[in-house]
N, C-alpha and C positions, 0 to 999 in steps of 0.2 A: 579226856582220859586223865586219870590222876595215879601218881605213885606216892609212897610214904618213904620219906628220907630222915636222916640225921647226920650231924656232924660228930665224928670221933677222932680226936686228935688232929683236927684240921682236913680230915678226908671224909668226903660224903659217902655215907653208906645207904643203900637201898634196900628196903624190906624184900625179901625173896619168898617164893613160894615154898612150902615145906618140901624137904627132901629135893631141892631143885636149885638150879642157879639162875632161873628165870625170874625176873622182876615181878612181883605182884602189881597188877594194875586193876584199877577200879575204873567204872564207867561214870560214876557220879560222885561229887565232892562229899556229899553227906556221908556216904558209906565208908569212904577213905578217913574222913575226919573222925567218925565214931571209933574206928579201929585204932587210929593214932591216939586218941584220948585214953582208950583202954590200955594200950602199951605203955603210954606215959604214966599211968597210975602204978605201974609196976617197975619203972626204971629210975635210975638216978636222975636228979634234976638237971645236971649239966649236959646230959645226953638225951634231950627230948626229941621225939619223932615229929615230923611236920609233914603236911600234904603239899605236893607240888604238882602243878599241871604238867603233863607230859607233852 
């Protein structure tokens, strides 16, 4: 299982489900990676999302 994370001012931030505090979890790397790429295309370069194995 995989999660999407990023560093924000030295603090690790985990992508959450919409309107929830639950971490968004993916069963395969490819799906998580594709979403991370889509998120990164809309964010500042210093705060990139990355896939991490849970």
